[in-house]
All heavy atoms as a GROMACS GRO file, in nm:
protein
  598
    1MET      N    1  -4.451   3.659  -3.923
    1MET     CA    2  -4.526   3.531  -3.885
    1MET      C    3  -4.432   3.407  -3.918
    1MET      O    4  -4.451   3.312  -3.835
    1MET     CB    5  -4.648   3.527  -3.983
    1MET     CG    6  -4.739   3.646  -3.946
    1MET     SD    7  -4.896   3.612  -4.015
    1MET     CE    8  -4.942   3.788  -4.026
    2LEU      N    9  -4.351   3.413  -4.000
    2LEU     CA   10  -4.268   3.304  -4.037
    2LEU      C   11  -4.150   3.290  -3.927
    2LEU      O   12  -4.124   3.187  -3.870
    2LEU     CB   13  -4.201   3.312  -4.168
    2LEU     CG   14  -4.127   3.198  -4.214
    2LEU    CD1   15  -4.201   3.068  -4.217
    2LEU    CD2   16  -4.063   3.220  -4.355
    3PHE      N   17  -4.092   3.407  -3.889
    3PHE     CA   18  -3.987   3.400  -3.791
    3PHE      C   19  -4.023   3.460  -3.654
    3PHE      O   20  -3.948   3.519  -3.581
    3PHE     CB   21  -3.866   3.482  -3.849
    3PHE     CG   22  -3.802   3.430  -3.971
    3PHE    CD1   23  -3.833   3.499  -4.096
    3PHE    CD2   24  -3.731   3.315  -3.968
    3PHE    CE1   25  -3.773   3.435  -4.206
    3PHE    CE2   26  -3.677   3.256  -4.080
    3PHE     CZ   27  -3.700   3.314  -4.203
    4GLN      N   28  -4.144   3.428  -3.606
    4GLN     CA   29  -4.184   3.485  -3.481
    4GLN      C   30  -4.171   3.381  -3.368
    4GLN      O   31  -4.219   3.413  -3.260
    4GLN     CB   32  -4.331   3.528  -3.499
    4GLN     CG   33  -4.339   3.646  -3.597
    4GLN     CD   34  -4.442   3.744  -3.551
    4GLN    OE1   35  -4.513   3.726  -3.447
    4GLN    NE2   36  -4.447   3.857  -3.619
    5GLU      N   37  -4.103   3.267  -3.399
    5GLU     CA   38  -4.085   3.175  -3.285
    5GLU      C   39  -3.975   3.226  -3.189
    5GLU      O   40  -3.876   3.295  -3.234
    5GLU     CB   41  -4.036   3.034  -3.348
    5GLU     CG   42  -4.137   2.974  -3.424
    5GLU     CD   43  -4.088   2.840  -3.480
    5GLU    OE1   44  -3.988   2.786  -3.431
    5GLU    OE2   45  -4.155   2.798  -3.584
    6SER      N   46  -3.988   3.201  -3.067
    6SER     CA   47  -3.892   3.256  -2.967
    6SER      C   48  -3.769   3.154  -2.971
    6SER      O   49  -3.775   3.040  -3.010
    6SER     CB   50  -3.947   3.259  -2.830
    6SER     OG   51  -3.984   3.129  -2.782
    7THR      N   52  -3.656   3.203  -2.912
    7THR     CA   53  -3.534   3.123  -2.903
    7THR      C   54  -3.553   3.015  -2.806
    7THR      O   55  -3.606   3.042  -2.682
    7THR     CB   56  -3.420   3.219  -2.860
    7THR    OG1   57  -3.412   3.329  -2.948
    7THR    CG2   58  -3.277   3.139  -2.861
    8PRO      N   59  -3.519   2.893  -2.832
    8PRO     CA   60  -3.539   2.786  -2.740
    8PRO      C   61  -3.457   2.810  -2.613
    8PRO      O   62  -3.346   2.864  -2.620
    8PRO     CB   63  -3.490   2.661  -2.811
    8PRO     CG   64  -3.424   2.712  -2.933
    8PRO     CD   65  -3.458   2.846  -2.960
    9ASP      N   66  -3.503   2.768  -2.500
    9ASP     CA   67  -3.434   2.779  -2.368
    9ASP      C   68  -3.344   2.664  -2.350
    9ASP      O   69  -3.385   2.542  -2.332
    9ASP     CB   70  -3.529   2.785  -2.252
    9ASP     CG   71  -3.474   2.809  -2.122
    9ASP    OD1   72  -3.350   2.858  -2.119
    9ASP    OD2   73  -3.531   2.777  -2.026
   10THR      N   74  -3.209   2.687  -2.366
   10THR     CA   75  -3.112   2.579  -2.352
   10THR      C   76  -3.021   2.593  -2.233
   10THR      O   77  -2.914   2.540  -2.218
   10THR     CB   78  -3.020   2.574  -2.476
   10THR    OG1   79  -2.955   2.700  -2.491
   10THR    CG2   80  -3.102   2.539  -2.594
   11SER      N   81  -3.077   2.668  -2.124
   11SER     CA   82  -2.984   2.698  -2.007
   11SER      C   83  -2.976   2.573  -1.927
   11SER      O   84  -2.872   2.554  -1.856
   11SER     CB   85  -3.062   2.804  -1.926
   11SER     OG   86  -3.197   2.755  -1.884
   12GLY      N   87  -3.064   2.481  -1.932
   12GLY     CA   88  -3.049   2.345  -1.867
   12GLY      C   89  -2.924   2.264  -1.924
   12GLY      O   90  -2.848   2.210  -1.845
   13TYR      N   91  -2.914   2.266  -2.050
   13TYR     CA   92  -2.801   2.206  -2.122
   13TYR      C   93  -2.662   2.278  -2.077
   13TYR      O   94  -2.570   2.213  -2.060
   13TYR     CB   95  -2.814   2.201  -2.270
   13TYR     CG   96  -2.923   2.111  -2.310
   13TYR    CD1   97  -3.038   2.176  -2.372
   13TYR    CD2   98  -2.915   1.980  -2.303
   13TYR    CE1   99  -3.142   2.092  -2.414
   13TYR    CE2  100  -3.015   1.893  -2.347
   13TYR     CZ  101  -3.133   1.943  -2.407
   13TYR     OH  102  -3.227   1.868  -2.444
   14MET      N  103  -2.669   2.409  -2.073
   14MET     CA  104  -2.548   2.484  -2.033
   14MET      C  105  -2.512   2.444  -1.891
   14MET      O  106  -2.390   2.415  -1.861
   14MET     CB  107  -2.573   2.639  -2.039
   14MET     CG  108  -2.448   2.717  -2.008
   14MET     SD  109  -2.483   2.894  -1.994
   14MET     CE  110  -2.585   2.896  -1.840
   15ILE      N  111  -2.606   2.439  -1.796
   15ILE     CA  112  -2.580   2.403  -1.658
   15ILE      C  113  -2.518   2.266  -1.657
   15ILE      O  114  -2.423   2.232  -1.580
   15ILE     CB  115  -2.695   2.423  -1.567
   15ILE    CG1  116  -2.729   2.574  -1.560
   15ILE    CG2  117  -2.680   2.358  -1.432
   15ILE    CD1  118  -2.864   2.604  -1.500
   16ALA      N  119  -2.588   2.170  -1.730
   16ALA     CA  120  -2.536   2.029  -1.739
   16ALA      C  121  -2.393   2.026  -1.784
   16ALA      O  122  -2.307   1.948  -1.737
   16ALA     CB  123  -2.634   1.943  -1.810
   17GLY      N  124  -2.369   2.098  -1.882
   17GLY     CA  125  -2.232   2.094  -1.943
   17GLY      C  126  -2.134   2.149  -1.847
   17GLY      O  127  -2.021   2.095  -1.833
   18TYR      N  128  -2.160   2.265  -1.785
   18TYR     CA  129  -2.069   2.311  -1.674
   18TYR      C  130  -2.045   2.217  -1.559
   18TYR      O  131  -1.941   2.190  -1.509
   18TYR     CB  132  -2.106   2.447  -1.614
   18TYR     CG  133  -2.073   2.559  -1.702
   18TYR    CD1  134  -2.175   2.643  -1.768
   18TYR    CD2  135  -1.938   2.600  -1.716
   18TYR    CE1  136  -2.138   2.750  -1.849
   18TYR    CE2  137  -1.901   2.706  -1.786
   18TYR     CZ  138  -2.002   2.784  -1.857
   18TYR     OH  139  -1.962   2.893  -1.936
   19ALA      N  140  -2.155   2.146  -1.522
   19ALA     CA  141  -2.144   2.046  -1.408
   19ALA      C  142  -2.056   1.931  -1.453
   19ALA      O  143  -1.979   1.882  -1.372
   19ALA     CB  144  -2.290   1.999  -1.369
   20LEU      N  145  -2.084   1.879  -1.577
   20LEU     CA  146  -2.000   1.768  -1.630
   20LEU      C  147  -1.858   1.814  -1.634
   20LEU      O  148  -1.763   1.732  -1.601
   20LEU     CB  149  -2.058   1.725  -1.756
   20LEU     CG  150  -1.991   1.599  -1.826
   20LEU    CD1  151  -2.014   1.482  -1.735
   20LEU    CD2  152  -2.041   1.575  -1.959
   21THR      N  153  -1.825   1.930  -1.690
   21THR     CA  154  -1.696   1.975  -1.692
   21THR      C  155  -1.635   1.990  -1.558
   21THR      O  156  -1.510   1.950  -1.537
   21THR     CB  157  -1.680   2.115  -1.768
   21THR    OG1  158  -1.745   2.096  -1.895
   21THR    CG2  159  -1.546   2.159  -1.782
   22PHE      N  160  -1.697   2.043  -1.459
   22PHE     CA  161  -1.647   2.055  -1.331
   22PHE      C  162  -1.612   1.918  -1.265
   22PHE      O  163  -1.506   1.892  -1.207
   22PHE     CB  164  -1.748   2.122  -1.242
   22PHE     CG  165  -1.697   2.141  -1.092
   22PHE    CD1  166  -1.599   2.230  -1.058
   22PHE    CD2  167  -1.757   2.054  -0.998
   22PHE    CE1  168  -1.560   2.241  -0.924
   22PHE    CE2  169  -1.707   2.068  -0.864
   22PHE     CZ  170  -1.614   2.162  -0.832
   23PHE      N  171  -1.707   1.822  -1.286
   23PHE     CA  172  -1.684   1.685  -1.237
   23PHE      C  173  -1.562   1.618  -1.301
   23PHE      O  174  -1.483   1.553  -1.226
   23PHE     CB  175  -1.812   1.602  -1.263
   23PHE     CG  176  -1.789   1.457  -1.224
   23PHE    CD1  177  -1.797   1.419  -1.093
   23PHE    CD2  178  -1.776   1.364  -1.317
   23PHE    CE1  179  -1.780   1.290  -1.052
   23PHE    CE2  180  -1.762   1.221  -1.285
   23PHE     CZ  181  -1.766   1.189  -1.141
   24ILE      N  182  -1.542   1.635  -1.429
   24ILE     CA  183  -1.433   1.571  -1.495
   24ILE      C  184  -1.301   1.629  -1.445
   24ILE      O  185  -1.208   1.571  -1.416
   24ILE     CB  186  -1.445   1.587  -1.655
   24ILE    CG1  187  -1.553   1.502  -1.698
   24ILE    CG2  188  -1.312   1.550  -1.716
   24ILE    CD1  189  -1.596   1.507  -1.850
   25LEU      N  190  -1.307   1.767  -1.426
   25LEU     CA  191  -1.181   1.836  -1.380
   25LEU      C  192  -1.158   1.798  -1.234
   25LEU      O  193  -1.033   1.780  -1.198
   25LEU     CB  194  -1.203   1.989  -1.389
   25LEU     CG  195  -1.182   2.043  -1.537
   25LEU    CD1  196  -1.214   2.190  -1.528
   25LEU    CD2  197  -1.056   2.021  -1.591
   26ALA      N  198  -1.245   1.777  -1.153
   26ALA     CA  199  -1.232   1.730  -1.014
   26ALA      C  200  -1.176   1.590  -1.011
   26ALA      O  201  -1.082   1.566  -0.928
   26ALA     CB  202  -1.366   1.734  -0.932
   27VAL      N  203  -1.225   1.504  -1.094
   27VAL     CA  204  -1.171   1.368  -1.101
   27VAL      C  205  -1.021   1.381  -1.145
   27VAL      O  206  -0.940   1.298  -1.095
   27VAL     CB  207  -1.247   1.275  -1.194
   27VAL    CG1  208  -1.185   1.146  -1.222
   27VAL    CG2  209  -1.396   1.252  -1.133
   28TYR      N  210  -0.986   1.458  -1.236
   28TYR     CA  211  -0.859   1.477  -1.289
   28TYR      C  212  -0.764   1.522  -1.179
   28TYR      O  213  -0.645   1.468  -1.164
   28TYR     CB  214  -0.851   1.564  -1.414
   28TYR     CG  215  -0.714   1.583  -1.467
   28TYR    CD1  216  -0.644   1.478  -1.523
   28TYR    CD2  217  -0.652   1.708  -1.469
   28TYR    CE1  218  -0.517   1.505  -1.583
   28TYR    CE2  219  -0.527   1.726  -1.510
   28TYR     CZ  220  -0.455   1.622  -1.569
   28TYR     OH  221  -0.336   1.646  -1.617
   29VAL      N  222  -0.805   1.629  -1.102
   29VAL     CA  223  -0.726   1.678  -1.002
   29VAL      C  224  -0.705   1.567  -0.886
   29VAL      O  225  -0.591   1.564  -0.842
   29VAL     CB  226  -0.784   1.807  -0.947
   29VAL    CG1  227  -0.717   1.849  -0.812
   29VAL    CG2  228  -0.777   1.916  -1.041
   30ALA      N  229  -0.809   1.502  -0.859
   30ALA     CA  230  -0.790   1.398  -0.760
   30ALA      C  231  -0.697   1.282  -0.807
   30ALA      O  232  -0.611   1.227  -0.728
   30ALA     CB  233  -0.930   1.334  -0.733
   31SER      N  234  -0.696   1.253  -0.936
   31SER     CA  235  -0.610   1.153  -0.997
   31SER      C  236  -0.469   1.202  -0.981
   31SER      O  237  -0.367   1.123  -0.945
   31SER     CB  238  -0.651   1.131  -1.144
   31SER     OG  239  -0.547   1.059  -1.198
   32LEU      N  240  -0.448   1.332  -1.017
   32LEU     CA  241  -0.309   1.394  -1.002
   32LEU      C  242  -0.262   1.380  -0.856
   32LEU      O  243  -0.139   1.354  -0.830
   32LEU     CB  244  -0.303   1.532  -1.052
   32LEU     CG  245  -0.310   1.555  -1.208
   32LEU    CD1  246  -0.327   1.702  -1.232
   32LEU    CD2  247  -0.199   1.487  -1.274
   33TYR      N  248  -0.351   1.406  -0.759
   33TYR     CA  249  -0.304   1.394  -0.620
   33TYR      C  250  -0.269   1.258  -0.580
   33TYR      O  251  -0.168   1.243  -0.513
   33TYR     CB  252  -0.422   1.449  -0.529
   33TYR     CG  253  -0.405   1.429  -0.390
   33TYR    CD1  254  -0.314   1.516  -0.320
   33TYR    CD2  255  -0.466   1.323  -0.310
   33TYR    CE1  256  -0.293   1.496  -0.179
   33TYR    CE2  257  -0.435   1.313  -0.173
   33TYR     CZ  258  -0.355   1.397  -0.115
   33TYR     OH  259  -0.332   1.372   0.021
   34VAL      N  260  -0.349   1.163  -0.620
   34VAL     CA  261  -0.317   1.027  -0.587
   34VAL      C  262  -0.192   0.977  -0.649
   34VAL      O  263  -0.102   0.912  -0.589
   34VAL     CB  264  -0.437   0.931  -0.631
   34VAL    CG1  265  -0.403   0.787  -0.611
   34VAL    CG2  266  -0.565   0.957  -0.542
   35ARG      N  267  -0.167   1.018  -0.776
   35ARG     CA  268  -0.050   0.982  -0.843
   35ARG      C  269   0.076   1.035  -0.772
   35ARG      O  270   0.180   0.974  -0.763
   35ARG     CB  271  -0.052   1.033  -0.993
   35ARG     CG  272  -0.149   0.952  -1.079
   35ARG     CD  273  -0.139   1.008  -1.221
   35ARG     NE  274  -0.238   0.958  -1.304
   35ARG     CZ  275  -0.262   0.990  -1.426
   35ARG    NH1  276  -0.156   1.059  -1.486
   35ARG    NH2  277  -0.357   0.945  -1.496
   36ASN      N  278   0.059   1.164  -0.737
   36ASN     CA  279   0.180   1.235  -0.663
   36ASN      C  280   0.199   1.164  -0.532
   36ASN      O  281   0.326   1.140  -0.495
   36ASN     CB  282   0.138   1.383  -0.641
   36ASN     CG  283   0.268   1.463  -0.600
   36ASN    OD1  284   0.379   1.430  -0.631
   36ASN    ND2  285   0.233   1.556  -0.520
   37ARG      N  286   0.105   1.127  -0.461
   37ARG     CA  287   0.121   1.056  -0.334
   37ARG      C  288   0.184   0.926  -0.352
   37ARG      O  289   0.286   0.895  -0.284
   37ARG     CB  290  -0.010   1.040  -0.260
   37ARG     CG  291  -0.002   0.993  -0.124
   37ARG     CD  292  -0.145   0.970  -0.059
   37ARG     NE  293  -0.191   0.860  -0.138
   37ARG     CZ  294  -0.325   0.828  -0.130
   37ARG    NH1  295  -0.408   0.899  -0.054
   37ARG    NH2  296  -0.374   0.732  -0.203
   38ASN      N  297   0.150   0.849  -0.451
   38ASN     CA  298   0.211   0.719  -0.480
   38ASN      C  299   0.355   0.734  -0.528
   38ASN      O  300   0.438   0.652  -0.487
   38ASN     CB  301   0.121   0.649  -0.583
   38ASN     CG  302  -0.007   0.596  -0.533
   38ASN    OD1  303  -0.022   0.580  -0.411
   38ASN    ND2  304  -0.100   0.571  -0.626
   39LEU      N  305   0.373   0.843  -0.601
   39LEU     CA  306   0.508   0.865  -0.651
   39LEU      C  307   0.600   0.893  -0.532
   39LEU      O  308   0.714   0.843  -0.527
   39LEU     CB  309   0.518   0.979  -0.745
   39LEU     CG  310   0.655   1.019  -0.811
   39LEU    CD1  311   0.701   0.902  -0.899
   39LEU    CD2  312   0.643   1.137  -0.902
   40LYS      N  313   0.562   0.975  -0.431
   40LYS     CA  314   0.644   1.006  -0.318
   40LYS      C  315   0.660   0.873  -0.230
   40LYS      O  316   0.768   0.855  -0.184
   40LYS     CB  317   0.566   1.109  -0.229
   40LYS     CG  318   0.579   1.253  -0.289
   40LYS     CD  319   0.514   1.344  -0.196
   40LYS     CE  320   0.517   1.488  -0.256
   40LYS     NZ  321   0.463   1.590  -0.173
   41GLN      N  322   0.562   0.793  -0.224
   41GLN     CA  323   0.575   0.666  -0.149
   41GLN      C  324   0.686   0.574  -0.219
   41GLN      O  325   0.773   0.512  -0.159
   41GLN     CB  326   0.444   0.584  -0.141
   41GLN     CG  327   0.348   0.651  -0.045
   41GLN     CD  328   0.222   0.571  -0.039
   41GLN    OE1  329   0.189   0.491  -0.132
   41GLN    NE2  330   0.130   0.613   0.057
   42ASP      N  331   0.681   0.568  -0.352
   42ASP     CA  332   0.770   0.486  -0.430
   42ASP      C  333   0.913   0.549  -0.411
   42ASP      O  334   1.010   0.470  -0.396
   42ASP     CB  335   0.739   0.493  -0.580
   42ASP     CG  336   0.608   0.404  -0.599
   42ASP    OD1  337   0.577   0.332  -0.517
   42ASP    OD2  338   0.563   0.408  -0.720
   43LEU      N  339   0.928   0.681  -0.412
   43LEU     CA  340   1.053   0.736  -0.389
   43LEU      C  341   1.118   0.715  -0.259
   43LEU      O  342   1.228   0.676  -0.241
   43LEU     CB  343   1.051   0.898  -0.412
   43LEU     CG  344   1.172   0.971  -0.410
   43LEU    CD1  345   1.270   0.929  -0.522
   43LEU    CD2  346   1.143   1.121  -0.427
   44ASP      N  347   1.030   0.725  -0.151
   44ASP     CA  348   1.068   0.688  -0.021
   44ASP      C  349   1.120   0.539  -0.007
   44ASP      O  350   1.218   0.510   0.060
   44ASP     CB  351   0.963   0.719   0.083
   44ASP     CG  352   0.934   0.865   0.104
   44ASP    OD1  353   1.018   0.940   0.064
   44ASP    OD2  354   0.828   0.896   0.154
   45MET      N  355   1.046   0.453  -0.069
   45MET     CA  356   1.084   0.312  -0.071
   45MET      C  357   1.211   0.288  -0.140
   45MET      O  358   1.298   0.220  -0.090
   45MET     CB  359   0.969   0.229  -0.137
   45MET     CG  360   1.000   0.082  -0.153
   45MET     SD  361   1.003   0.001   0.010
   45MET     CE  362   0.829  -0.001   0.040
   46LEU      N  363   1.234   0.358  -0.251
   46LEU     CA  364   1.363   0.339  -0.324
   46LEU      C  365   1.480   0.399  -0.247
   46LEU      O  366   1.587   0.342  -0.242
   46LEU     CB  367   1.355   0.403  -0.469
   46LEU     CG  368   1.269   0.335  -0.565
   46LEU    CD1  369   1.259   0.420  -0.693
   46LEU    CD2  370   1.330   0.202  -0.602
   47GLU      N  371   1.463   0.507  -0.175
   47GLU     CA  372   1.568   0.572  -0.092
   47GLU      C  373   1.595   0.471   0.021
   47GLU      O  374   1.711   0.470   0.064
   47GLU     CB  375   1.524   0.706  -0.046
   47GLU     CG  376   1.526   0.814  -0.149
   47GLU     CD  377   1.472   0.950  -0.103
   47GLU    OE1  378   1.424   0.952   0.010
   47GLU    OE2  379   1.486   1.048  -0.178
   48GLU      N  380   1.501   0.412   0.079
   48GLU     CA  381   1.513   0.314   0.191
   48GLU      C  382   1.586   0.196   0.140
   48GLU      O  383   1.680   0.141   0.205
   48GLU     CB  384   1.372   0.267   0.248
   48GLU     CG  385   1.386   0.184   0.363
   48GLU     CD  386   1.434   0.253   0.485
   48GLU    OE1  387   1.415   0.378   0.501
   48GLU    OE2  388   1.498   0.191   0.574
   49MET      N  389   1.562   0.152   0.017
   49MET     CA  390   1.627   0.036  -0.036
   49MET      C  391   1.783   0.062  -0.065
   49MET      O  392   1.861  -0.032  -0.065
   49MET     CB  393   1.559  -0.014  -0.160
   49MET     CG  394   1.431  -0.069  -0.134
   49MET     SD  395   1.338  -0.118  -0.281
   49MET     CE  396   1.432  -0.240  -0.353
   50GLU      N  397   1.810   0.192  -0.096
   50GLU     CA  398   1.947   0.227  -0.124
   50GLU      C  399   2.035   0.240  -0.004
   50GLU      O  400   2.152   0.232  -0.015
   50GLU     CB  401   1.950   0.365  -0.201
   50GLU     CG  402   1.914   0.361  -0.349
   50GLU     CD  403   1.925   0.494  -0.413
   50GLU    OE1  404   1.945   0.597  -0.340
   50GLU    OE2  405   1.907   0.500  -0.532
   51LYS      N  406   1.978   0.251   0.109
   51LYS     CA  407   2.058   0.259   0.231
   51LYS      C  408   2.138   0.132   0.250
   51LYS      O  409   2.084   0.028   0.229
   51LYS     CB  410   1.976   0.290   0.357
   51LYS     CG  411   1.913   0.429   0.357
   51LYS     CD  412   1.830   0.445   0.488
   51LYS     CE  413   1.764   0.586   0.486
   51LYS     NZ  414   1.675   0.599   0.608
   52PRO      N  415   2.262   0.142   0.298
   52PRO     CA  416   2.342   0.022   0.312
   52PRO      C  417   2.288  -0.058   0.433
   52PRO      O  418   2.242  -0.009   0.538
   52PRO     CB  419   2.484   0.072   0.346
   52PRO     CG  420   2.466   0.200   0.386
   52PRO     CD  421   2.344   0.264   0.321
   53VAL      N  422   2.285  -0.192   0.419
   53VAL     CA  423   2.234  -0.279   0.523
   53VAL      C  424   2.343  -0.301   0.617
   53VAL      O  425   2.458  -0.350   0.576
   53VAL     CB  426   2.177  -0.404   0.468
   53VAL    CG1  427   2.129  -0.507   0.573
   53VAL    CG2  428   2.071  -0.377   0.362
   54LYS      N  429   2.320  -0.284   0.754
   54LYS     CA  430   2.423  -0.316   0.848
   54LYS      C  431   2.408  -0.451   0.900
   54LYS      O  432   2.297  -0.496   0.926
   54LYS     CB  433   2.423  -0.206   0.962
   54LYS     CG  434   2.449  -0.072   0.921
   54LYS     CD  435   2.440   0.021   1.031
   54LYS     CE  436   2.465   0.164   0.988
   54LYS     NZ  437   2.446   0.262   1.090
   55SER      N  438   2.519  -0.518   0.929
   55SER     CA  439   2.512  -0.651   0.976
   55SER      C  440   2.487  -0.643   1.126
   55SER      O  441   2.511  -0.544   1.196
   55SER     CB  442   2.644  -0.724   0.955
   55SER     OG  443   2.744  -0.670   1.023
   56PRO      N  444   2.440  -0.757   1.183
   56PRO     CA  445   2.417  -0.754   1.334
   56PRO      C  446   2.539  -0.734   1.406
   56PRO      O  447   2.528  -0.677   1.516
   56PRO     CB  448   2.355  -0.895   1.350
   56PRO     CG  449   2.299  -0.938   1.217
   56PRO     CD  450   2.386  -0.872   1.115
   57ALA      N  451   2.650  -0.781   1.356
   57ALA     CA  452   2.777  -0.752   1.431
   57ALA      C  453   2.812  -0.615   1.436
   57ALA      O  454   2.862  -0.562   1.535
   57ALA     CB  455   2.899  -0.838   1.359
   58GLU      N  456   2.788  -0.532   1.329
   58GLU     CA  457   2.810  -0.388   1.340
   58GLU      C  458   2.719  -0.320   1.441
   58GLU      O  459   2.759  -0.227   1.512
   58GLU     CB  460   2.789  -0.328   1.198
   58GLU     CG  461   2.900  -0.364   1.102
   58GLU     CD  462   2.877  -0.303   0.965
   58GLU    OE1  463   2.766  -0.249   0.948
   58GLU    OE2  464   2.969  -0.319   0.884
   59ASN      N  465   2.600  -0.365   1.448
   59ASN     CA  466   2.500  -0.307   1.541
   59ASN      C  467   2.546  -0.334   1.681
   59ASN      O  468   2.537  -0.250   1.771
   59ASN     CB  469   2.359  -0.366   1.520
   59ASN     CG  470   2.300  -0.310   1.395
   59ASN    OD1  471   2.335  -0.193   1.351
   59ASN    ND2  472   2.202  -0.380   1.332
   60ARG      N  473   2.595  -0.454   1.720
   60ARG     CA  474   2.643  -0.483   1.849
   60ARG      C  475   2.765  -0.404   1.880
   60ARG      O  476   2.779  -0.362   1.992
   60ARG     CB  477   2.670  -0.634   1.864
   60ARG     CG  478   2.542  -0.720   1.889
   60ARG     CD  479   2.579  -0.861   1.903
   60ARG     NE  480   2.550  -0.929   1.771
   60ARG     CZ  481   2.636  -1.014   1.714
   60ARG    NH1  482   2.752  -1.052   1.779
   60ARG    NH2  483   2.597  -1.065   1.600
   61LYS      N  484   2.847  -0.387   1.784
   61LYS     CA  485   2.977  -0.314   1.804
   61LYS      C  486   2.942  -0.162   1.845
   61LYS      O  487   3.004  -0.112   1.930
   61LYS     CB  488   3.062  -0.326   1.683
   61LYS     CG  489   3.193  -0.253   1.700
   61LYS     CD  490   3.284  -0.273   1.579
   61LYS     CE  491   3.414  -0.209   1.590
   61LYS     NZ  492   3.491  -0.222   1.458
   62LYS      N  493   2.841  -0.112   1.774
   62LYS     CA  494   2.813   0.033   1.799
   62LYS      C  495   2.743   0.045   1.940
   62LYS      O  496   2.771   0.136   2.003
   62LYS     CB  497   2.706   0.082   1.698
   62LYS     CG  498   2.771   0.141   1.572
   62LYS     CD  499   2.671   0.204   1.490
   62LYS     CE  500   2.733   0.270   1.371
   62LYS     NZ  501   2.648   0.357   1.290
   63LYS      N  502   2.664  -0.049   1.980
   63LYS     CA  503   2.596  -0.042   2.107
   63LYS      C  504   2.702  -0.054   2.226
   63LYS      O  505   2.695   0.017   2.320
   63LYS     CB  506   2.498  -0.145   2.129
   63LYS     CG  507   2.373  -0.127   2.044
   63LYS     CD  508   2.262  -0.234   2.056
   63LYS     CE  509   2.150  -0.213   1.967
   63LYS     NZ  510   2.051  -0.324   1.971
   64SER      N  511   2.806  -0.139   2.201
   64SER     CA  512   2.902  -0.152   2.314
   64SER      C  513   2.996  -0.036   2.323
   64SER      O  514   3.022   0.000   2.442
   64SER     CB  515   2.981  -0.281   2.290
   64SER     OG  516   3.052  -0.267   2.166
   65THR      N  517   3.024   0.033   2.216
   65THR     CA  518   3.113   0.150   2.215
   65THR      C  519   3.030   0.270   2.280
   65THR      O  520   3.095   0.352   2.347
   65THR     CB  521   3.170   0.180   2.083
   65THR    OG1  522   3.057   0.203   1.987
   65THR    CG2  523   3.256   0.075   2.030
   66LYS      N  524   2.909   0.283   2.247
   66LYS     CA  525   2.825   0.391   2.310
   66LYS      C  526   2.813   0.379   2.455
   66LYS      O  527   2.823   0.481   2.528
   66LYS     CB  528   2.689   0.405   2.237
   66LYS     CG  529   2.695   0.453   2.097
   66LYS     CD  530   2.559   0.462   2.041
   66LYS     CE  531   2.553   0.525   1.906
   66LYS     NZ  532   2.415   0.532   1.856
   67ALA      N  533   2.807   0.264   2.505
   67ALA     CA  534   2.771   0.246   2.646
   67ALA      C  535   2.908   0.278   2.724
   67ALA      O  536   2.896   0.333   2.837
   67ALA     CB  537   2.736   0.104   2.677
   68GLY      N  538   3.025   0.262   2.676
   68GLY     CA  539   3.141   0.276   2.745
   68GLY      C  540   3.198   0.415   2.733
   68GLY      O  541   3.304   0.448   2.791
   69THR      N  542   3.149   0.500   2.662
   69THR     CA  543   3.199   0.632   2.632
   69THR      C  544   3.130   0.753   2.686
   69THR      O  545   3.125   0.864   2.631
   69THR     CB  546   3.225   0.656   2.479
   69THR    OG1  547   3.096   0.645   2.422
   69THR    CG2  548   3.317   0.560   2.421
   70LYS      N  549   3.057   0.727   2.795
   70LYS     CA  550   2.987   0.847   2.855
   70LYS      C  551   3.085   0.934   2.925
   70LYS      O  552   3.158   0.888   3.009
   70LYS     CB  553   2.882   0.792   2.952
   70LYS     CG  554   2.767   0.728   2.884
   70LYS     CD  555   2.657   0.693   2.973
   70LYS     CE  556   2.538   0.625   2.907
   70LYS     NZ  557   2.430   0.593   2.999
   71LYS      N  558   3.080   1.062   2.893
   71LYS     CA  559   3.166   1.164   2.954
   71LYS      C  560   3.079   1.267   3.025
   71LYS      O  561   2.953   1.283   2.997
   71LYS     CB  562   3.256   1.233   2.853
   71LYS     CG  563   3.357   1.138   2.784
   71LYS     CD  564   3.438   1.217   2.692
   71LYS     CE  565   3.534   1.120   2.619
   71LYS     NZ  566   3.626   1.192   2.531
   72GLY      N  567   3.142   1.339   3.114
   72GLY     CA  568   3.076   1.444   3.182
   72GLY      C  569   3.011   1.397   3.309
   72GLY      O  570   2.928   1.480   3.369
   73ASN      N  571   3.025   1.282   3.354
   73ASN     CA  572   2.963   1.229   3.475
   73ASN      C  573   3.056   1.243   3.599
   73ASN      O  574   3.029   1.187   3.705
   73ASN     CB  575   2.919   1.086   3.458
   73ASN     CG  576   2.800   1.071   3.368
   73ASN    OD1  577   2.724   1.167   3.351
   73ASN    ND2  578   2.780   0.959   3.312
   74LYS      N  579   3.170   1.319   3.581
   74LYS     CA  580   3.267   1.324   3.687
   74LYS      C  581   3.212   1.433   3.793
   74LYS      O  582   3.153   1.534   3.763
   74LYS     CB  583   3.399   1.374   3.645
   74LYS     CG  584   3.470   1.281   3.550
   74LYS     CD  585   3.601   1.324   3.504
   74LYS     CE  586   3.663   1.238   3.409
   74LYS     NZ  587   3.787   1.284   3.350
   75ARG      N  588   3.233   1.407   3.927
   75ARG     CA  589   3.188   1.501   4.034
   75ARG      C  590   3.301   1.512   4.122
   75ARG      O  591   3.387   1.448   4.160
   75ARG     CB  592   3.075   1.447   4.103
   75ARG     CG  593   2.951   1.453   4.021
   75ARG     CD  594   2.829   1.426   4.105
   75ARG     NE  595   2.713   1.426   4.010
   75ARG     CZ  596   2.608   1.476   4.047
   75ARG    NH1  597   2.589   1.536   4.155
   75ARG    NH2  598   2.503   1.472   3.953
   0.00000   0.00000   0.00000
């Protein structure tokens, strides 16, 4: 008579705990994805900044030499 109470039903709390854990893990994975994407963008930007800058005179020089060196058009 003293210990005849049934065990309380806590399945709702268990489901809420699993749902909250899943939500937190999903937010964490999304955060890792966004961080990785931003890191790749930063790396691409740094690689672009490291490339040597060509002066306009060098660009004109390359265009003029390419136009005059076409081979294989003999008939």
